[in-house]
C-alpha positions in Angstrom: 49.0 -63.9 26.5 47.0 -63.5 23.3 45.8 -60.8 21.0 49.1 -58.9 20.7 52.7 -58.9 21.9 53.6 -56.3 24.4 57.1 -55.1 23.8 59.2 -54.8 26.9 62.4 -53.3 25.5 63.1 -49.7 24.6 63.3 -49.9 20.8 63.1 -47.6 17.8 60.0 -47.4 15.7 60.1 -49.3 12.3 58.2 -46.4 10.8 61.1 -43.9 10.8 64.8 -43.7 11.5 64.5 -40.0 12.4 62.8 -40.3 15.7 62.2 -42.8 18.5 58.6 -43.6 19.6 57.4 -45.4 22.8 53.8 -46.1 21.9 54.5 -49.7 22.5 55.1 -48.9 26.2 51.6 -47.4 26.6 49.4 -49.9 28.7 46.7 -51.5 26.6 43.3 -50.1 27.7 40.8 -52.6 28.7 43.4 -55.2 29.7 46.2 -53.6 31.6 44.3 -50.4 32.5 40.7 -49.4 32.6 39.4 -48.4 29.2 37.8 -44.9 29.5 34.4 -44.1 28.0 34.3 -42.7 24.5 33.8 -39.0 24.4 31.2 -37.6 22.1 29.7 -34.1 22.3 26.0 -34.0 22.9 25.6 -31.7 19.9 26.9 -34.5 17.6 24.6 -37.2 19.1 22.8 -38.6 16.2 19.5 -38.7 18.0 19.7 -35.1 19.0 20.8 -34.0 15.5 18.2 -36.1 13.9 15.5 -34.6 16.2 16.6 -31.1 15.3 16.7 -31.9 11.6 13.2 -33.5 11.7 12.0 -30.4 13.7 13.2 -28.1 11.0 11.5 -30.2 8.3 8.3 -30.1 10.4 8.6 -26.4 10.9 8.9 -25.9 7.2 5.8 -28.0 6.6 3.9 -26.2 9.4 4.9 -22.8 8.0 3.4 -23.8 4.6 0.2 -25.0 6.4 0.0 -21.7 8.3 0.4 -19.8 5.1 -2.4 -21.7 3.5 -4.7 -21.2 6.5 -3.8 -17.5 6.6 -4.8 -17.0 3.0 -8.0 -19.0 3.4 -9.1 -17.4 6.6 -7.9 -13.8 6.1 -5.2 -14.2 8.7 -5.4 -15.3 12.3 -7.4 -13.5 15.0 -5.4 -11.7 17.7 -6.5 -9.8 20.8 -7.9 -6.3 20.0 -5.5 -4.8 22.6 -1.8 -5.6 22.9 -1.5 -7.8 26.0 2.2 -6.9 26.3 1.8 -3.2 26.9 5.5 -2.4 27.0 6.3 -3.5 23.5 4.6 -2.7 20.1 2.9 -5.2 18.0 5.3 -4.4 15.1 8.2 -5.5 17.4 6.5 -8.7 18.3 5.8 -9.7 14.7 9.4 -9.2 13.7 10.9 -10.6 17.0 8.9 -13.9 17.2 10.0 -15.3 13.8 13.6 -14.3 14.7 13.2 -16.0 18.1 12.1 -19.1 16.2 15.2 -19.3 14.0 18.0 -18.0 16.3 18.2 -21.1 18.5 18.3 -23.4 15.5 21.0 -21.2 13.9 23.0 -21.3 17.1 22.7 -25.1 17.3 23.9 -25.6 13.7 26.8 -23.1 14.4 27.9 -25.2 17.3 27.4 -28.4 15.3 29.5 -26.9 12.5 32.2 -26.1 15.0 32.2 -29.6 16.4 32.5 -31.2 13.0 35.5 -29.1 12.1 37.0 -29.8 15.5 36.7 -33.5 14.9 37.7 -33.5 11.2 41.6 -33.9 11.7 41.0 -36.9 13.9 38.5 -38.4 11.5 41.2 -38.1 8.8 43.8 -39.6 11.1 41.5 -42.5 11.9 41.4 -43.4 8.2 45.2 -43.6 8.2 47.9 -42.7 5.7 47.3 -39.0 6.1 50.1 -36.6 5.2 50.9 -33.8 7.6 49.3 -31.2 5.3 46.0 -33.0 5.6 46.2 -33.9 9.3 48.3 -32.4 12.1 49.3 -29.2 10.1 45.7 -28.4 9.0 43.6 -26.0 11.1 40.1 -27.1 10.3 38.4 -24.6 12.6 39.7 -21.4 11.1 40.8 -22.3 7.6 38.8 -20.9 4.7 36.3 -23.4 3.2 37.2 -22.2 -0.2 40.5 -24.1 0.4 39.5 -26.7 3.0 36.7 -28.4 1.0 39.1 -29.3 -1.8 41.5 -31.2 0.5 39.6 -34.4 0.9 36.1 -35.9 0.8 35.5 -36.3 4.5 35.5 -32.5 4.8 32.2 -32.5 2.8 30.0 -32.7 6.0 31.7 -29.7 7.4 31.3 -27.8 4.2 27.6 -28.5 4.0 27.2 -27.6 7.6 29.0 -24.3 6.9 26.4 -23.6 4.1 23.7 -24.3 6.6 25.1 -22.0 9.2 25.6 -19.3 6.6 22.0 -19.3 5.5 20.5 -19.4 9.0 21.1 -15.7 9.7 19.5 -15.1 6.3 16.5 -16.9 7.6 16.3 -14.6 10.6 15.9 -11.6 8.3 12.6 -12.7 7.0 9.6 -11.2 8.9 7.0 -13.8 8.0 4.1 -12.1 9.7 2.4 -8.7 9.6 -0.6 -7.0 11.1 -3.4 -6.0 8.8 -6.8 -4.6 10.1 -9.8 -6.6 8.9 -13.3 -5.4 9.3 -15.8 -7.4 11.4 -19.4 -6.2 11.8 -21.6 -6.6 14.9 -25.0 -5.3 15.9 -24.9 -2.4 18.3 -26.8 0.7 19.4 -26.1 4.4 19.2 -27.5 7.5 20.9 -29.1 10.1 18.7 -28.4 13.4 20.3 -30.4 15.8 18.1 -33.6 15.8 16.0 -34.9 18.2 13.4 -36.2 21.4 14.8 -35.6 25.2 14.5 -33.2 26.6 17.0 -34.7 29.1 19.5 -31.5 31.2 19.5 -31.3 31.7 15.7 -31.9 35.4 15.9 -28.8 35.9 18.0 -26.7 35.0 14.9 -24.1 33.1 17.0 -24.6 29.9 15.0 -23.9 31.7 11.8 -21.0 33.6 13.2 -19.3 30.5 14.5 -19.9 28.6 11.2 -18.4 31.6 9.3 -15.4 31.6 11.5 -14.8 27.9 11.0 -15.1 28.2 7.2 -12.7 31.1 7.2 -10.2 29.1 9.3 -10.7 26.0 7.1 -9.7 28.0 4.0 -6.6 29.5 5.7 -5.6 26.3 7.5 -6.9 23.6 5.1 -9.3 22.1 7.8 -11.7 19.3 7.0 -15.4 19.2 7.6 -16.3 19.0 11.3 -18.1 15.9 12.8 -21.4 15.0 11.2 -20.9 17.3 8.2 -19.9 15.8 4.9 -20.0 18.0 1.8 -23.5 19.3 1.5 -24.9 17.0 4.2 -25.5 17.8 7.9 -26.6 14.8 10.0 -28.2 14.7 13.4 -25.2 13.9 15.8 -25.1 10.5 17.4 -22.8 8.9 19.9 -21.3 5.4 19.8 -22.0 2.9 22.5 -19.9 3.1 25.6 -16.6 1.1 25.5 -16.4 1.1 21.7 -13.0 0.6 20.2 -11.3 3.4 18.3 -10.4 1.4 15.2 -13.8 1.1 13.5 -16.9 2.7 12.1 -20.4 3.0 13.4 -23.2 2.9 10.8 -26.7 4.2 11.5 -29.8 5.4 9.9 -30.4 9.0 10.9 -31.9 12.3 9.9 -29.8 14.5 7.7 -30.3 17.9 5.9 -28.9 18.3 2.4 -28.0 21.9 1.4 -28.0 23.1 -2.2 -26.7 26.6 -2.9 -27.8 26.6 -6.6 -25.1 29.0 -7.7 -25.0 30.2 -11.4 -22.9 32.7 -13.3 -24.5 35.8 -14.9 -25.7 35.7 -18.5 -24.1 39.2 -18.9 -21.8 41.2 -16.8 -20.4 44.8 -17.2 -17.9 46.9 -15.3 -18.5 50.6 -15.6 -16.0 53.2 -14.4 -18.1 56.2 -13.6 -15.4 58.2 -11.8 -12.0 57.5 -10.4 -13.7 56.6 -7.1 -16.8 54.9 -8.4 -17.1 51.7 -10.3 -20.4 50.0 -11.0 -20.6 46.2 -11.4 -23.8 45.0 -13.1 -25.0 41.5 -13.6 -28.0 39.9 -15.3 -29.0 36.3 -14.5 -32.4 36.2 -16.2 -34.7 38.7 -17.8 -36.3 39.3 -14.5 -33.3 39.0 -12.3 -30.5 41.5 -12.3 -28.4 43.2 -9.7 -25.7 45.9 -9.4 -23.0 47.1 -6.9 -21.1 50.3 -6.6 -17.6 50.3 -5.2 -14.6 52.5 -4.8 -11.5 51.1 -6.5 -9.4 53.2 -4.1 -10.4 50.8 -1.3 -8.0 48.2 -2.7 -7.2 46.1 -5.7 -9.1 43.1 -4.3 -12.7 43.6 -3.2 -15.6 41.3 -2.5 -19.1 41.6 -1.1 -22.5 40.0 -0.9 -26.0 41.5 -1.4 -29.6 40.3 -1.4 -31.0 39.7 -4.8 -34.3 41.3 -4.0 -35.4 41.7 -7.6 -35.1 37.9 -8.0 -37.2 37.0 -5.0 -40.9 37.1 -4.3 -42.0 40.4 -2.8 -43.3 38.8 0.3 -40.1 36.8 1.1 -38.1 37.8 4.1 -34.5 39.0 3.5 -33.2 36.0 5.6 -34.4 33.6 2.9 -33.9 35.7 -0.3 -31.3 34.6 -2.9 -28.0 36.5 -2.8 -25.4 37.7 -5.2 -21.7 37.5 -4.4 -19.5 40.2 -6.0 -15.8 40.0 -6.8 -13.5 42.7 -8.0 -9.8 42.6 -8.9 -7.4 45.2 -10.4 -4.9 43.3 -12.5 -1.2 44.1 -12.7 -1.6 45.9 -16.0 -4.4 48.1 -14.6 -7.4 46.3 -16.0 -10.5 46.2 -13.8 -11.9 42.7 -13.5 -15.2 41.8 -11.9 -17.7 39.0 -11.7 -20.8 38.0 -9.8 -22.4 34.7 -8.7 -26.1 34.2 -8.0 -27.0 31.7 -5.3 -30.4 30.6 -4.1 -30.0 28.1 -1.1 -32.4 25.3 -0.5 -32.6 22.4 1.9 -34.1 18.9 1.8 -34.5 16.5 4.7 -34.0 12.8 4.4 -33.5 9.7 6.4 -30.0 8.6 5.4 -27.6 5.8 6.1 -24.2 7.1 7.1 -21.2 6.2 9.1 -18.9 7.7 11.7 -15.2 7.0 12.0 -14.7 6.2 15.7 -11.1 7.3 15.5 -11.6 10.9 14.5 -15.3 11.4 14.5 -15.6 12.2 10.8 -18.7 11.4 8.9 -18.8 9.3 5.8 -21.0 9.7 2.7 -24.8 9.8 3.2 -27.0 7.5 1.3 -30.7 8.4 1.0 -33.0 5.8 2.6 -36.3 7.7 2.4 -37.7 11.2 2.6 -38.3 12.7 6.0 -42.0 12.7 6.5 -42.4 14.3 10.0 -43.8 17.8 10.3 -42.1 20.3 12.5 -41.2 23.9 12.6 -38.6 23.4 9.9 -40.6 21.4 7.4 -43.9 23.2 8.5 -44.8 26.6 9.9 -43.0 29.0 10.3 -40.1 27.9 8.1 -42.0 25.7 5.7 -38.8 24.1 4.3 -37.2 27.4 3.3 -33.4 27.8 3.8 -31.6 30.7 5.5 -29.2 32.3 3.1 -26.9 32.8 6.2 -25.4 36.1 4.9 -28.3 38.6 4.8 -30.3 39.3 8.0 -33.1 41.5 9.1 -32.2 45.1 10.2 -31.6 45.5 13.9 -30.7 48.2 16.4 -28.8 45.9 18.6 -25.1 46.7 18.5 -24.0 43.1 18.9 -26.3 41.8 16.2 -25.1 44.5 13.8 -21.4 43.6 14.5 -22.2 39.9 14.0 -24.1 40.5 10.8 -21.2 42.6 9.4 -18.7 40.0 10.4 -20.6 37.3 8.6 -21.5 39.4 5.6 -17.9 40.2 5.0 -16.4 36.9 6.2 -18.0 34.5 3.8 -17.2 36.4 0.5 -13.8 37.1 2.0 -13.2 33.4 2.6 -14.3 32.6 -1.0 -12.0 35.2 -2.5 -9.1 34.0 -0.4 -9.8 30.5 -1.6 -9.6 31.8 -5.2 -6.3 33.5 -4.3 -4.8 30.2 -3.2 -5.2 28.7 -6.7 -2.3 28.6 -9.1 -1.6 32.0 -10.6 -3.8 33.6 -7.9 -7.3 35.2 -8.5 -6.4 36.1 -12.1 -6.8 32.5 -13.2 -10.1 32.2 -11.4 -11.4 35.3 -13.2 -10.2 33.9 -16.5 -12.2 30.7 -15.9 -15.9 31.4 -16.8 -16.9 29.0 -13.9 -14.0 29.8 -11.6 -15.8 31.9 -9.1 -19.0 29.8 -9.5 -17.2 26.7 -8.3 -15.3 28.5 -5.6 -18.5 30.1 -4.3 -20.4 26.8 -4.4 -17.7 25.0 -2.4 -17.2 27.5 0.4 -20.9 28.6 0.6 -22.1 25.0 0.8 -19.6 24.2 3.5 -20.7 27.2 5.5 -24.5 26.5 5.3 -24.0 22.8 6.1 -22.0 23.6 9.2 -24.5 26.2 10.3 -27.4 23.7 9.7 -26.0 21.6 12.6 -27.2 24.3 15.1 -30.0 26.1 13.3 -32.0 23.1 12.1 -31.5 20.7 15.0 -32.7 20.6 18.6 -31.3 18.5 21.5 -32.7 15.0 21.7 -31.8 11.7 23.4 -32.9 8.6 21.6 -31.4 5.1 21.2 -31.2 4.0 17.6 -29.9 0.7 16.1 -26.4 0.7 14.6 -23.9 -1.6 13.0 -20.4 -1.5 14.6 -17.7 -2.4 12.1 -14.5 -3.0 14.0 -11.1 -2.9 12.3 -9.8 -5.8 14.2 -6.1 -6.6 13.8 -5.3 -9.8 12.0 -2.1 -11.7 11.8 -1.1 -12.6 8.2 1.7 -14.8 7.1 3.5 -13.1 4.2 3.7 -15.4 1.1 7.2 -14.8 -0.3 9.2 -14.8 3.0 7.2 -17.8 4.3 7.9 -19.8 1.2 11.6 -18.9 1.4 11.9 -19.7 5.1 9.9 -23.0 4.6 12.2 -24.1 1.8 15.3 -23.3 3.8 13.9 -25.1 6.9 13.2 -28.2 4.9 16.5 -28.2 2.9 18.6 -27.5 6.0 16.8 -30.3 7.9 17.3 -32.8 5.1 20.9 -31.7 4.5 21.7 -31.9 8.2 20.4 -35.4 8.5 22.5 -36.5 5.6 25.6 -34.7 6.8 25.5 -36.0 10.3 24.6 -39.6 9.3 27.7 -39.6 7.0 29.9 -38.0 9.7 28.7 -40.5 12.3 29.8 -43.3 9.9 33.1 -41.6 9.3 33.7 -41.4 13.1 33.2 -45.2 13.7 36.9 -45.8 13.8 37.6 -42.8 16.1 37.8 -43.3 19.8 38.5 -40.1 21.7 38.2 -40.0 25.5 38.3 -36.3 26.0 37.4 -33.1 24.1 40.0 -32.7 21.3 40.5 -29.0 21.7 42.7 -28.7 24.8 46.5 -28.7 24.8 46.5 -31.5 27.3 44.6 -33.7 24.9 47.1 -33.0 22.1 50.0 -33.7 24.4 48.4 -37.0 25.6 47.9 -38.1 22.0 51.4 -37.3 20.7 53.8 -37.5 23.7 54.8 -41.1 23.0 54.8 -40.8 19.2 58.3 -39.5 18.9 57.8 -37.3 15.9 57.7 -34.3 18.2 61.6 -34.6 18.3 61.5 -33.3 14.8 60.0 -30.0 15.9 61.2 -27.1 18.0 59.0 -24.7 20.0 59.9 -21.8 17.8 59.3 -23.5 14.4 57.1 -21.6 12.0 54.6 -23.3 9.7 57.1 -23.7 6.8 59.7 -25.3 9.1 57.2 -27.7 10.6 56.0 -28.6 7.1 59.6 -29.2 6.0 60.6 -31.2 9.1 57.5 -33.4 8.8 57.9 -34.0 5.1 57.9 -37.7 4.2 55.7 -38.8 7.1 52.2 -40.0 7.1 50.0 -40.1 10.2 47.3 -42.1 11.7 45.7 -43.1 15.0 47.1 -46.2 16.7 44.3 -48.7 16.9 45.5 -50.2 20.2 46.1 -47.0 22.2 44.5 -44.2 20.2 47.8 -42.3 20.0 48.8 -40.3 17.0 51.6 -42.2 15.3 53.8 -41.3 12.3 55.1 -43.6 9.6 58.0 -42.9 7.2 57.3 -42.3 3.6 60.7 -43.3 2.3 62.3 -41.2 -0.4 61.7 -37.7 1.1 64.9 -36.0 2.0 66.0 -32.9 3.9 65.5 -32.9 7.7 67.5 -29.9 8.7 67.0 -26.2 8.8 69.6 -23.6 8.9 67.3 -20.7 9.8 67.5 -19.2 13.3 64.4 -18.2 15.2 65.3 -14.5 15.4 66.9 -14.3 12.0 70.6 -15.1 13.0 72.9 -17.4 11.2 73.1 -20.1 13.9 72.3 -23.6 12.7 70.4 -26.4 14.4 69.8 -30.0 13.3 66.9 -32.3 14.0 68.4 -35.4 15.7 67.8 -38.8 14.1 66.8 -41.8 16.0 68.6 -45.2 16.4 68.3 -47.9 13.9 66.8 -50.7 16.0 63.1 -51.4 15.4 60.1 -52.8 17.4 57.0 -54.5 16.1 53.8 -52.3 15.7 51.0 -53.3 17.9 47.9 -54.3 16.0 45.5 -54.6 18.9 42.6 -52.3 18.4 41.9 -49.6 20.9 38.2 -50.2 20.4 38.3 -54.0 20.9 38.8 -55.3 24.4 41.6 -57.9 24.2 41.6 -60.9 26.5 45.1 -61.0 28.0 44.2 -63.5 30.7 43.9 -66.6 28.4 47.0 -68.1 26.8 
């Protein structure tokens, strides 16, 4: 027989006189018994680890390329409607990047666990390992702040720990977000009205409804209704069927611009004739003046509107005459304050370019394209371009018309005065401002006449007009900072993992395990013939085990793969006088005999030929 001598007698190990081993009685694998296959977890397979490492490097590069394309192309196009109806797009943009990183983080966590699992055996395979660095060290649960200082082979596990620590940090970066980007297409719209005088204007219902809206807008802070924007009132139009909500529709349409032309008086006086009669007098020009009598007992805050007949041509109907708004306030100190505002409404008709928000129907700003040249009963006879003042109407015997007229006549100045009352410091501050009531009147009166223009200056119509549909399509953008961070982490982790596992693969070259190293059966199989177990008792704590194993170094037997111990001569005490439950009973670790046996040098990895001799 060649290759090694196989002892046949029961002898004592030359490594120590404290215990007896029987490693030499273990059959030589590959000669006397079948040599089992080497066990290596799939997660430590260098080809798989290499593929995952290269994948992460590629992902980092791809992420940088995606960021570049995103910046150059204003993001990536996505479906207008969410195809996954039961989850929101915000969830998808945060979940998908996480889904990309979580499997990688899990893989490196498992790989990190495996490296730590294997590390004691790697240390043993290199030989001459004291107990503190081998069989007593828990590489799985020990803190890395302690572990990585123990010996160099732990460096792969330390680097892998850093990788695993940062991967959850990678998952926190949402690298994508949804931003609406405008895209314009040619479309058509349906114009639903055209310029024309309403046939029901004498019923005053349009004015009454408009006055009610303005009053409600002041009290409830409402915005302009559809197709009204500031002093503009546009002919209503409808978007094409099936239009998306997130967008705007631009058209050229007819619009009426209202100017109220309000000014403050050049002179104003408040005259107290009696305790129940106060006269307000205002002069706006040498030929234009007006006055109003009121009873201060009717309240400390009063308002009204009258026709400025002296300022209008004698032939002009009261519906179109300029008007004067009157405001009266009795201050806290008893001073009577009053003012008046002169307004002379006018209208102008233009073809304008405007837009409609498809989400809420609000109209955008109007840009004049050209004057409106068509002649109809608004620009021509009977109106001839004159504007209704909307607050003064011809006398009537109809009870309903009288009630509507009174409601409008008191509602509009009332809305203006309430608007003034909402200002800081109340109406007093508006009276103190020379242009306070001029501005308040101009704002509310303009809104009122613009809303009323929708129904008094337009008639139903149905006409297809060209339009431009600007859709706020969602675009998927890659965020710059998170993308750079995640890309750097991907690339660094990929490179580090390749280096770590190539080094660890090399350090495992002398290690031949045939079963997973974590089970109790595996530990028993590796140590049952080694003998140093006689130095330990089941109830030893860590300090006792460390004390009883002092002076021994450990390694893996190259022939059998068993864990063997060798004596480091010169280290003393092998007894312990401390009982398991704190008593005074003593126990001693028994020593082995003094006879020795030769150490087998046949490698477990190399198949010896026992048949030739």
